[in-house]
C-alpha positions in Angstrom: 120.4 189.9 74.0 118.1 190.9 76.8 114.8 192.5 76.1 114.9 196.2 77.2 111.6 197.7 76.0 108.0 196.7 75.8 108.1 196.9 72.0 110.5 194.0 71.9 108.7 191.7 74.3 107.1 188.8 72.5 104.1 187.1 74.2 102.3 184.5 72.1 98.6 183.7 72.3 98.6 180.0 71.5 96.3 179.0 74.3 93.8 181.7 73.5 94.0 180.9 69.8 93.8 177.1 70.0 91.3 176.9 72.8 89.0 180.0 72.6 86.2 178.2 74.5 88.5 178.1 77.5 89.8 181.6 77.4 88.1 184.9 78.3 89.9 188.0 77.0 90.4 190.3 80.0 92.4 193.2 81.4 94.4 193.5 84.6 93.1 196.1 87.1 95.2 199.2 87.3 97.2 199.3 90.6 97.0 202.7 92.3 100.7 202.9 93.3 102.7 200.0 92.0 106.2 199.4 93.2 108.5 196.4 92.9 109.0 194.3 96.0 110.9 191.4 94.6 112.4 190.6 91.2 114.0 187.3 90.2 117.0 188.6 88.2 118.3 185.0 87.5 115.0 184.0 86.0 114.6 187.2 84.1 118.0 186.6 82.5 117.0 183.0 81.7 113.9 184.4 79.9 115.8 187.0 78.0 114.3 189.9 79.9 116.4 192.8 81.1 116.1 193.0 84.8 116.9 196.7 84.9 114.2 197.4 82.3 111.7 195.4 84.4 112.4 197.8 87.3 111.3 200.8 85.1 107.6 201.9 85.2 107.1 200.2 81.8 108.6 197.0 83.0 106.5 197.1 86.2 103.5 197.7 83.9 104.3 194.3 82.2 104.6 192.6 85.6 101.2 193.9 86.6 99.5 193.3 83.2 98.7 196.9 82.6 101.2 197.3 79.8 101.3 194.4 77.4 103.1 194.2 74.0 101.2 194.5 70.7 99.7 191.1 69.7 99.4 189.8 73.2 96.0 188.5 74.3 95.7 188.3 78.1 93.0 185.8 79.1 91.5 184.3 82.2 91.5 180.5 81.8 88.5 178.3 82.3 88.8 175.1 84.3 86.8 172.9 86.6 88.0 171.0 89.7 87.3 168.8 92.6 87.9 170.9 95.7 88.2 168.8 98.9 86.4 166.1 97.0 83.5 168.2 95.8 83.2 168.9 92.1 82.8 172.4 90.8 82.2 172.5 87.0 83.3 176.1 86.6 86.2 177.6 88.5 88.7 179.3 86.4 91.1 182.2 87.0 89.1 184.3 89.4 92.0 186.6 90.2 94.6 185.6 87.6 95.5 186.3 84.0 97.6 184.4 81.4 99.4 187.3 79.7 100.7 184.9 77.0 103.5 182.5 76.1 107.1 183.6 76.2 109.4 182.7 73.3 110.7 179.5 75.1 107.0 178.3 75.3 106.5 179.0 79.0 103.5 180.9 80.3 103.8 184.4 81.9 100.9 184.5 84.3 99.6 186.9 87.0 98.0 186.3 90.4 96.1 189.1 92.2 95.5 191.1 89.1 91.8 191.8 89.7 88.4 190.2 89.4 87.5 188.2 86.2 84.3 186.6 85.1 85.4 183.6 87.1 85.8 185.5 90.4 82.8 183.8 92.0 82.2 186.7 94.4 85.8 187.2 95.3 87.7 190.5 95.1 90.3 189.2 92.6 93.1 190.6 94.7 96.1 189.2 96.6 98.0 190.4 99.6 101.7 190.9 99.9 102.3 188.0 102.3 100.8 185.2 100.3 102.5 186.4 97.1 105.9 186.6 98.7 105.3 183.1 100.2 104.9 181.7 96.7 108.0 183.5 95.7 110.2 182.1 98.4 108.7 178.5 98.4 108.9 178.2 94.6 112.5 179.4 94.6 113.3 176.8 97.3 111.6 174.0 95.4 113.5 174.9 92.2 116.8 174.9 94.1 115.9 171.4 95.6 115.4 170.1 92.0 111.6 169.7 92.3 109.7 170.6 89.2 107.8 173.9 89.9 106.4 177.0 88.6 108.8 180.0 89.1 108.2 183.4 90.6 109.4 186.2 88.4 108.3 189.2 90.5 106.1 190.5 93.2 104.7 194.0 92.8 103.0 195.9 95.6 99.8 197.6 94.2 99.2 200.3 96.7 95.7 198.9 97.2 94.4 197.6 100.5 93.1 194.0 100.5 90.6 193.1 103.1 91.0 189.6 104.7 90.7 189.0 108.4 92.5 192.4 108.7 93.3 195.1 106.1 96.5 194.1 104.2 98.7 195.7 101.6 97.9 194.3 98.1 100.3 192.7 95.6 100.5 191.0 92.2 102.7 188.0 91.5 104.1 187.4 88.1 105.1 183.7 87.6 106.3 181.5 84.9 105.2 177.9 84.2 105.6 175.3 81.5 101.8 175.9 81.1 98.8 176.3 83.4 97.0 173.2 82.0 95.5 171.3 84.9 93.5 168.1 85.6 90.7 170.6 86.1 91.2 171.9 82.5 90.3 168.5 81.2 87.4 168.2 83.6 86.0 171.5 82.3 86.3 170.4 78.6 84.7 167.0 79.4 81.8 168.7 81.3 81.0 170.8 78.2 80.2 167.6 76.3 82.2 168.9 73.4 84.5 166.0 72.4 86.2 168.2 69.8 87.2 170.7 72.4 88.5 167.8 74.6 90.5 166.5 71.7 92.0 169.9 70.9 92.9 170.4 74.6 94.6 167.0 74.6 96.5 167.7 71.4 97.6 171.1 72.9 98.9 169.3 76.0 100.7 166.6 74.0 102.4 169.2 71.8 103.5 171.3 74.8 104.4 168.7 77.4 104.5 165.2 76.2 105.3 165.3 72.4 106.4 161.6 72.3 102.8 160.7 72.9 101.9 161.9 69.5 103.8 159.0 68.0 102.1 156.3 70.0 99.4 154.0 68.7 97.0 155.5 71.2 98.3 159.1 71.7 95.7 160.1 74.3 96.3 157.0 76.4 100.1 157.8 76.0 99.3 161.3 77.3 97.6 159.9 80.3 100.4 157.5 81.0 102.9 160.4 80.7 101.0 162.5 83.2 100.7 159.5 85.6 104.5 159.1 85.5 105.2 162.8 85.9 103.0 163.1 88.9 104.3 159.9 90.5 107.8 161.3 90.3 106.7 164.8 91.5 104.8 163.6 94.6 107.7 161.2 95.5 110.0 164.2 95.5 107.5 166.2 97.7 107.5 163.3 100.2 111.3 162.9 100.2 111.7 166.6 101.2 108.8 166.8 103.6 106.8 169.2 101.5 103.1 169.5 102.2 101.2 171.2 99.4 98.1 171.8 101.5 95.4 172.0 98.8 95.8 169.2 96.3 92.5 169.9 94.5 92.3 168.7 90.8 92.6 172.3 89.6 96.0 172.4 91.4 97.5 169.4 89.6 99.4 170.2 86.4 99.6 168.2 83.2 103.3 169.1 82.9 104.2 167.7 86.3 105.2 171.0 87.9 104.2 172.0 91.4 101.7 174.8 91.2 99.8 177.2 93.5 101.7 177.6 96.8 98.8 178.6 99.1 98.6 176.9 102.5 101.9 175.0 101.9 104.8 174.3 104.3 107.7 172.0 104.9 107.2 169.3 107.6 109.5 169.6 110.5 108.7 166.8 113.1 108.1 163.7 111.1 104.4 162.6 111.2 102.4 161.3 108.3 99.3 163.0 109.7 100.9 166.5 109.4 98.5 169.2 108.2 99.2 172.9 107.9 96.2 174.2 106.0 93.7 176.0 108.2 90.8 174.7 106.1 91.8 171.1 105.9 89.8 170.0 108.9 89.7 166.3 108.0 93.4 165.9 107.0 92.5 165.1 103.4 95.7 166.6 102.2 98.0 165.6 105.1 101.6 164.8 104.3 101.1 161.0 104.3 97.9 161.2 102.2 99.5 163.1 99.3 100.4 160.1 97.2 96.9 158.7 97.5 95.3 162.0 96.7 97.5 162.3 93.6 96.2 158.9 92.5 92.7 160.0 93.1 93.2 163.1 91.1 94.7 161.1 88.2 91.6 158.9 88.3 89.5 162.1 87.7 91.8 162.9 84.7 91.2 159.4 83.4 87.4 159.9 83.6 87.7 163.2 81.7 89.8 161.5 78.9 87.5 158.4 78.4 85.9 159.6 75.2 89.4 159.9 73.6 90.7 156.5 74.8 88.2 154.3 72.9 84.8 154.5 71.2 83.5 151.7 73.5 83.1 153.0 77.1 83.9 149.6 78.6 87.2 149.3 76.7 88.1 153.0 77.5 87.6 152.3 81.2 89.8 149.2 81.0 92.6 151.1 79.2 92.4 153.9 81.7 92.4 151.5 84.7 95.4 149.6 83.4 97.3 152.9 82.9 96.4 154.2 86.3 97.5 150.9 87.8 101.1 151.8 87.0 101.0 154.7 89.3 101.5 152.8 92.6 104.6 150.8 91.4 106.0 153.9 89.8 105.6 156.0 93.0 106.9 153.2 95.2 110.0 152.9 93.1 110.7 156.6 93.2 110.0 156.8 96.9 112.2 153.7 97.6 115.1 154.8 95.5 114.9 158.3 96.7 114.9 157.2 100.4 117.9 155.0 99.7 119.7 157.9 98.2 118.9 160.0 101.2 120.4 157.2 103.3 123.5 157.2 101.2 122.9 153.7 100.0 122.6 154.3 96.3 125.6 155.1 94.1 123.4 157.1 91.7 121.5 160.0 93.4 120.1 160.8 90.0 117.7 157.9 90.5 115.6 160.5 92.4 114.6 161.8 89.0 113.1 158.5 87.8 109.4 158.4 87.5 108.1 156.5 90.5 104.9 155.6 92.3 102.6 156.0 95.3 102.6 155.9 99.0 99.4 155.8 100.9 100.1 156.1 104.6 100.4 152.3 104.9 103.0 152.1 102.1 105.1 154.8 103.6 107.1 152.4 105.8 107.4 149.7 103.1 109.4 151.1 100.2 111.8 148.1 100.0 115.3 148.2 98.6 117.1 146.8 95.5 118.9 143.4 96.2 122.3 144.8 95.4 122.5 146.8 98.7 123.4 143.5 100.1 124.9 143.0 103.5 121.6 142.9 105.4 118.0 143.7 104.3 118.0 147.4 103.8 114.2 147.2 103.7 114.2 146.2 107.3 116.2 149.4 108.1 113.6 151.5 106.4 110.7 149.7 108.1 112.3 150.5 111.4 113.4 154.0 110.6 110.1 155.8 109.8 108.2 154.7 112.9 111.3 155.7 115.0 111.2 159.2 113.4 107.5 159.5 114.1 107.8 158.2 117.7 110.5 160.8 118.5 109.0 163.5 116.4 112.4 164.0 114.8 112.9 166.9 112.5 112.9 165.3 109.0 115.4 167.7 107.4 117.8 167.8 110.4 117.9 164.0 110.7 119.4 163.2 107.4 122.2 165.8 107.7 122.9 164.5 111.2 123.0 161.0 109.8 125.7 162.0 107.3 127.8 163.1 110.3 127.3 159.6 111.8 128.6 158.1 108.6 131.8 160.3 109.2 132.1 158.9 112.7 130.2 161.4 114.9 127.0 159.6 116.1 126.2 162.2 118.8 124.0 164.6 116.8 121.7 161.8 115.4 121.6 160.0 118.8 120.5 163.2 120.5 117.5 163.5 118.3 115.8 160.4 119.5 113.7 159.8 122.7 115.3 156.3 122.7 119.0 156.9 122.1 120.0 153.3 122.6 117.5 152.1 119.9 118.7 154.8 117.5 122.3 153.8 118.1 121.4 150.2 117.3 119.7 151.3 114.1 122.7 153.5 113.1 125.0 150.6 113.6 123.0 148.4 111.3 122.9 151.2 108.7 126.7 151.8 109.0 127.3 148.2 108.1 126.0 149.0 104.6 128.8 151.6 104.2 126.7 154.7 103.4 128.2 157.5 101.4 128.1 160.7 103.5 129.2 163.1 100.8 126.4 161.7 98.5 123.9 162.3 101.3 124.9 165.9 101.7 124.4 166.5 97.9 120.8 165.5 98.1 119.7 166.2 101.7 119.1 169.9 102.2 120.5 171.8 105.2 118.4 174.8 104.5 114.6 174.8 103.7 112.1 177.6 104.1 111.4 176.8 107.8 107.9 177.8 108.8 108.9 180.2 111.6 111.4 181.9 109.3 108.8 182.2 106.5 106.4 183.8 108.9 109.0 186.1 110.3 110.0 187.2 106.7 106.4 187.7 105.6 105.4 189.7 108.7 108.4 192.0 108.3 107.6 192.5 104.6 104.0 193.2 105.2 105.2 195.9 107.6 107.6 197.3 105.0 110.9 195.6 105.8 112.0 193.3 103.0 115.3 192.4 104.6 114.4 189.1 106.3 112.6 188.0 103.1 115.5 188.8 100.8 117.9 187.0 103.2 115.7 183.9 103.4 115.5 183.7 99.6 119.2 184.0 99.3 119.7 181.1 101.8 117.2 178.7 100.3 118.7 179.1 96.8 121.7 177.1 98.0 120.1 174.5 100.2 122.9 171.9 100.3 126.0 173.9 101.1 126.8 174.7 104.7 127.7 178.4 105.2 129.0 180.1 108.3 126.6 182.4 110.1 123.5 180.6 108.9 122.9 178.4 111.9 119.5 179.8 112.6 118.3 178.9 109.1 119.1 175.2 109.7 117.5 175.1 113.2 114.1 173.9 114.0 111.4 176.3 115.2 111.7 177.4 118.8 109.3 175.8 121.3 107.2 178.9 121.6 106.4 178.9 117.9 103.5 176.6 118.5 101.2 174.8 116.1 101.6 176.1 112.6 98.6 177.0 110.4 98.7 178.4 106.9 96.0 180.2 104.9 95.2 180.3 101.1 95.2 184.1 100.9 91.9 184.5 99.1 
């Protein structure tokens, strides 16, 4: 039965109770004129919340944190983090609140709900555009089968937010398995309190990786589980062309979910050096660097966990190093199997879900293939494909759907994408000799993604008061694999006049 009043909403306070040193009780700022912009009815039903009630003033109060049920303990969470490689020992939720844990164990969390003690001079607010961006991108990621936080609602506050220009303010309500991050462990380690670090690890094991509790070395097993989860996650990012944009350690979850959709985007023209974030001047978080950065972040988690791995520092380091060493082969396997599935050369697309390992830019073109693909070395096909995509700046999403049409006998669309049509035709002929499965390709290669020009179009319109383009875009990306009449513009690359794309974090 759906919850239809505040008195029947249950929000636990497990994080606040078990880790009080990392939780500051706080209250959301009262919005002057709140009104709902977007509500995820599907997610609300999944959570047992009545969507119609959430549209009432009391429901909107829950979604902005100004009306919380009895027993709830809204808190700002403490965490540290490496931001673009530089360590900050105290970051935390500067403009966010954890309202509590829902009955299914997931967090209900706010962004843009006002300044907290962690605000570090910021205003604690968020604008409509960035909050709607998180909504549409996270819904697309969920539809693509990529582990992610989910957006429940975006509420306009009626307050003006000052960035480069004055903008209408908003609060995002989102749901996550938890908001435990690599930075959470860095914060606990920096306090020097091993007891706190152990309680945090126990909390993470219980919530996300319970099998680790049965291992001979549970904290090492926890680290191994996070390594596997992140290897699988980043491989999925790479296989869909997703660029996170700000892979700081405070933006890497222990659960393996994608979190914090700030300066993110989907790559169109294939290029490992692709960067969209306006503040990533050196390309640290470029598309092709994401697997390496994930490994670097995991090394920081290992450092934080050392006191729990072994009483002897040298042996703790050895254990952590061995566990981290599994990341690259795991990532490489996930990337390789995922790319084979995209090419229609695996009978089990579900292999995409296997934990797999890393690709620094040099590994990107060397995923290799299982021997059973047979008729000619499929690894040579992959080795030749990615440089060809880069040379022709071929749209990454369009290419695989066009390739499926080639498997059905129409080579024209994929041939037209290349600056060297004869070479592409030769590659396709070699690929066809492996008898790819076109229908399997269409089940895992999206036709519709949140293309950058469409996202900007939707956000600009919403900021000006027209939610139509945003609602339509969300509707389209929720079914990314099924071709539908009248949606041709949602499958098309950006027009030439769109220019170089840059995104901003919104703070």
